[in-house]
Structure formats: C-alpha cells, structure tokens
C-alpha positions in Angstrom: -97.9 101.5 23.5 -95.2 99.5 25.1 -97.2 97.0 27.1 -95.2 95.8 30.0 -92.7 99.1 30.1 -94.7 102.1 30.6 -95.8 104.8 32.8 -99.5 106.0 32.6 -101.3 108.9 34.4 -103.4 108.4 37.4 -107.1 109.5 36.6 -108.2 109.7 40.0 -107.3 109.0 43.6 -109.1 109.0 47.0 -109.5 112.3 48.8 -107.4 113.3 51.7 -110.6 113.3 53.6 -111.4 109.7 53.4 -107.5 108.9 53.9 -107.6 110.6 57.5 -111.2 108.9 58.3 -109.6 105.6 57.9 -106.8 106.1 59.9 -109.2 105.4 62.8 -110.8 102.2 61.5 -108.9 98.8 62.0 -108.3 97.0 59.0 -110.0 94.0 60.2 -113.2 96.0 60.6 -112.9 97.3 57.2 -112.0 93.7 55.6 -115.3 92.2 57.5 -117.3 95.2 56.1 -116.1 93.6 52.5 -117.2 90.1 53.6 -113.8 88.9 54.1 -113.2 88.5 50.4 -110.2 90.7 50.1 -106.8 90.6 51.6 -103.4 91.1 50.6 -102.1 88.2 51.6 -100.6 86.6 55.0 -97.2 87.2 53.7 -97.4 90.9 53.8 -96.4 92.0 57.4 -95.5 95.5 58.8 -91.8 95.9 58.9 -91.7 99.3 60.7 -91.6 100.0 64.3 -95.4 101.4 64.7 -98.1 103.1 63.1 -101.2 102.6 60.7 -100.7 103.1 56.8 -103.4 105.2 54.9 -103.2 106.8 51.4 -103.9 106.7 47.9 -102.4 104.0 45.7 -99.4 104.7 43.0 -99.2 101.1 41.6 -96.0 99.6 40.3 -95.5 96.6 38.4 -92.1 95.3 38.2 -89.9 92.7 37.4 -89.1 90.1 40.2 -85.7 91.4 41.7 -85.7 94.6 39.8 -86.5 98.2 41.3 -86.0 100.6 38.3 -89.8 101.4 37.9 -89.9 101.6 42.0 -87.2 104.4 41.8 -89.3 106.2 39.3 -92.5 105.9 41.2 -90.9 107.8 44.3 -89.5 110.3 41.7 -93.0 111.3 40.5 -95.1 110.4 43.9 -97.2 112.9 45.3 -97.3 113.7 49.0 -99.7 111.3 50.9 -99.5 108.4 48.3 -98.9 105.0 49.0 -96.4 103.0 46.7 -97.9 99.8 46.0 -95.3 97.5 44.2 -96.3 93.8 42.7 -93.1 92.1 42.3 -94.7 88.7 42.1 -93.7 87.9 45.6 -90.2 86.8 44.9 -87.6 87.1 47.8 -84.3 86.5 45.9 -83.5 90.2 45.7 -84.7 93.2 48.1 -86.4 96.1 46.1 -85.8 98.7 48.8 -83.7 99.7 51.5 -82.5 102.5 53.9 -81.6 104.8 51.2 -84.6 104.6 49.0 -86.8 105.0 52.3 -85.1 108.1 53.2 -85.8 109.6 49.8 -89.4 108.5 50.0 -90.0 110.1 53.5 -88.3 113.4 52.0 -90.6 113.1 48.9 -93.7 113.1 51.7 -94.7 109.2 50.5 -97.2 107.9 53.2 -95.8 104.3 52.8 -94.8 101.6 50.5 -96.1 98.0 50.3 -93.6 95.6 48.7 -94.8 92.3 47.3 -91.5 91.1 47.6 -88.3 91.8 49.9 -86.9 94.5 51.4 -83.4 94.9 53.1 -82.0 97.3 55.9 -84.5 95.8 57.9 -83.2 97.0 61.6 -83.1 100.4 60.0 -86.4 100.6 58.6 -87.7 98.6 61.7 -86.4 101.4 64.2 -88.8 104.1 62.5 -92.6 104.6 61.9 -92.4 104.8 58.2 -95.2 102.6 57.0 -93.5 99.7 55.3 -95.2 96.4 54.3 -93.3 93.6 52.2 -93.3 89.7 52.1 -89.8 89.0 53.5 -86.3 90.1 54.1 -83.0 89.7 52.4 -79.5 91.1 52.0 -79.3 90.7 48.2 -79.6 94.0 46.2 -81.8 94.4 43.1 -81.1 95.2 39.5 -82.1 98.3 37.7 -82.8 97.3 34.0 -86.8 97.0 34.2 -89.2 96.5 32.3 -92.0 97.4 34.3 -95.4 100.0 34.4 -96.6 102.4 36.7 -100.2 103.5 37.2 -101.7 100.0 35.8 -104.0 97.7 38.0 -102.0 95.0 40.1 -102.8 92.0 41.8 -101.5 91.0 45.2 -102.6 87.4 46.3 -105.8 88.0 44.3 -106.4 91.5 46.0 -106.6 94.0 42.8 -105.2 97.2 43.5 -106.2 100.4 40.7 -104.4 103.3 40.6 -106.0 105.9 43.2 -107.7 103.3 45.3 -107.2 103.6 49.2 -104.4 101.5 50.8 -104.7 100.7 54.4 -102.7 98.7 57.0 -102.0 97.9 60.3 -100.5 94.9 62.6 -103.1 92.9 61.1 -102.0 93.2 57.8 -103.0 95.1 54.5 -106.2 95.8 52.4 -107.2 97.6 49.3 -110.6 99.8 49.5 -112.1 100.1 45.8 -112.3 104.2 44.9 -116.1 103.4 44.4 -116.7 101.8 47.9 -114.8 103.8 50.2 -117.8 105.6 51.3 -119.8 102.5 51.8 -116.9 100.6 53.3 -116.0 103.2 56.2 -119.7 103.7 57.2 -120.0 100.1 57.7 -116.5 99.4 59.3 -116.9 102.6 61.4 -120.3 101.1 62.8 -118.7 97.6 63.6 -115.7 99.4 65.4 -118.1 101.4 67.5 -120.2 98.2 68.3 -117.1 96.4 69.2 -116.0 98.9 71.6 -119.4 99.2 73.4 -119.0 95.1 73.4 -115.5 95.4 75.1 -117.1 97.6 77.8 -119.8 95.2 78.3 -117.0 92.2 79.0 -115.3 94.3 81.3 -118.4 94.7 83.4 -119.3 91.1 82.9 -122.5 92.0 81.1 -121.6 90.2 77.6 -124.8 88.4 76.0 -123.4 85.0 75.2 -126.7 83.4 74.7 -126.0 83.3 70.8 -123.4 80.7 71.0 -125.6 78.2 72.5 -128.5 78.9 70.4 -126.2 78.5 67.3 -125.3 75.1 68.3 -128.7 74.1 68.8 -129.8 75.5 65.5 -127.0 73.5 63.9 -128.1 70.3 65.4 -125.1 70.0 67.8 -125.5 67.1 70.3 -125.2 68.7 73.6 -124.5 66.9 77.0 
C-alpha cells in the first residue's frame, strides 16, 4: 500500500433515484435538516452560469497546485459522478480549465468541486456544467502527483466519503452521507413544502408572526 499515492475502488454510491429527488430540494433546506452542522465552506461558490448539482461523490485528494490525480479521476468517472477534489484550498495554481471541463462533460460527469482554484472562468461561467471552486487564477497546475482517489476527504470540516451524495446550488455545497440520504431528504422535502406554504401566506397577508414577540418575552427581553 502506498498511502498518499494510490487509487482505490469505490465500494458503494448513492442511487440515481436519490440523485434525481434531491434536485428539487434547496441546499439550505437539506442543511437545516442536518442541524446546520455541515458545510463545504463559504469559499466554495458556483462558477457556472446556472443549475443545481446532484450526484455521487468520486473523491480526489491532491497536492496543492497539482492536478495529475484529477486527470485520472475524469478518466475513470462513471456517468453522473461528481468529482470532489480536496486540494487544501490553495489558490496559487488552477487545477482545471476549459479543456478538462469539456472532457469531463464528454465523459458524462455531473459536476466538479474544487477546493482550490480554476481558470478559464469566462468559458466555465458561460455554461451550465456545475462547477464549484474556491477561487480563480490564470496560473496553471503541475502534473507530478502524489494524490489519492476514492479516499475520505475533508473540505472545511465537511467529510466526504466516496459514494456520498453531493448537492449544490447558489447557496453553496453540501455532502449528504450515504447512510442518511433517505432521512435527510424526507426532512428537507417537508421543510421545503412548509416554506412554500408560508410564502403563499405572506403573499396573502396571512403570515402569523406572533412567535417573534413570544420568543422575546420567553427570553426576558425588555419591551417598550
């Protein structure tokens, strides 16, 4: 075993059924349903024009500034995979650009997450291929390794296991652990339905705001 420079097999991955169901669930609702304890960090932002991200994680741990393992991850990715790269958050060198994205699309990759930088931002930003990254730089990558594929990674405290569900929208990125996709979906979907109903009540002027004053009183706030 060569720890730090190896490619492992993924032993499980979320089903396409869950991938599709989560496309209609806002990331914020899923986050609330996980007690707001998990996040990919505020720096990971959508770099593409529009569209949500949902797919099974193919994880990559790379040396900052080096994209050799990312290249191989695209080579072996299955259609619908989301390639998630822990590059340490370093923004000195871009790990991916227009050419690699075009190849990833051809391979059927559902999206890419880079805890690091990208380049060719105008091209990527003009398209709908889901791309999340921490920053942009024109400086290109090295291709020397080392790195690992299909190992647990961590992005700003958010642990991603190979095969976990990755979702993303304009509010950011979230990993749903493989064993919890059903529970989180049920809670997040119910919350989304409730919020849609509340929006309808707001539009009609029927929104009940009594909870605010009640909360202030319960917490001992001095009121005029």
